[in-house]
C-alpha positions as CSV (number, residue, x, y, z in Angstrom):
1,M,17.5,108.3,30.3
2,R,20.5,110.4,31.1
3,R,23.8,108.7,30.6
4,M,26.7,109.7,33.1
5,L,30.3,108.7,33.4
6,W,31.3,106.4,36.3
7,L,34.8,105.9,37.4
8,A,36.2,102.9,39.1
9,Q,39.6,102.5,40.6
10,A,41.5,99.9,42.4
11,K,44.8,100.1,44.5
12,D,47.1,97.4,45.4
13,A,47.8,97.9,49.1
14,H,51.2,96.4,48.9
15,S,52.6,98.4,46.1
16,G,50.4,101.5,46.0
17,L,49.9,100.9,42.1
18,R,46.5,101.8,40.9
19,H,44.2,100.7,38.0
20,G,41.2,102.6,36.8
21,M,38.4,102.4,34.5
22,A,35.6,104.6,33.2
23,F,31.8,103.5,32.2
24,V,29.2,105.3,30.4
25,A,25.8,104.2,31.9
26,S,22.5,105.4,33.0
27,G,23.4,104.5,36.6
28,E,25.5,101.9,38.8
29,S,25.2,98.3,38.5
30,A,26.8,95.2,39.8
31,L,27.7,94.1,36.3
32,M,29.9,97.1,36.0
33,G,31.6,96.1,39.2
34,I,32.1,92.6,38.0
35,E,33.5,93.8,34.8
36,F,35.9,96.1,36.5
37,V,37.3,93.4,39.0
38,D,37.4,91.0,36.1
39,A,39.4,93.6,34.0
40,C,41.9,93.9,36.9
41,I,42.7,90.4,37.4
42,R,42.7,89.3,33.6
43,R,44.9,91.8,32.3
44,P,47.8,90.4,30.0
45,D,51.2,89.6,31.7
46,G,53.3,92.7,31.8
47,A,50.5,95.0,31.7
48,N,49.0,94.3,35.1
49,P,50.3,96.3,38.0
50,L,47.9,94.3,40.2
51,R,49.3,90.9,40.7
52,G,46.9,88.1,41.3
53,V,43.6,87.6,42.9
54,P,42.8,89.8,45.8
55,H,42.6,88.6,49.3
56,A,40.1,91.2,50.1
57,L,37.8,93.9,48.3
58,K,36.9,97.1,50.0
59,L,33.7,98.6,48.6
60,D,31.2,101.4,49.3
61,N,27.6,100.7,50.0
62,G,26.3,101.2,46.4
63,P,25.6,98.5,44.0
64,F,28.9,99.0,42.0
């Protein structure tokens, strides 16, 4: 099966700061989305421009 590069990005609506991650996989999956959101929230203090748990998430219609 062909593997592709998938990019995920989060933007803090208040500050405008962004965080991105890359995944190599054969297709989109909900697990990649969960891993990405978890990484955004659990980054160490001082390394996390996205502060706290988000009030809302805006997603496209894909499984990611």
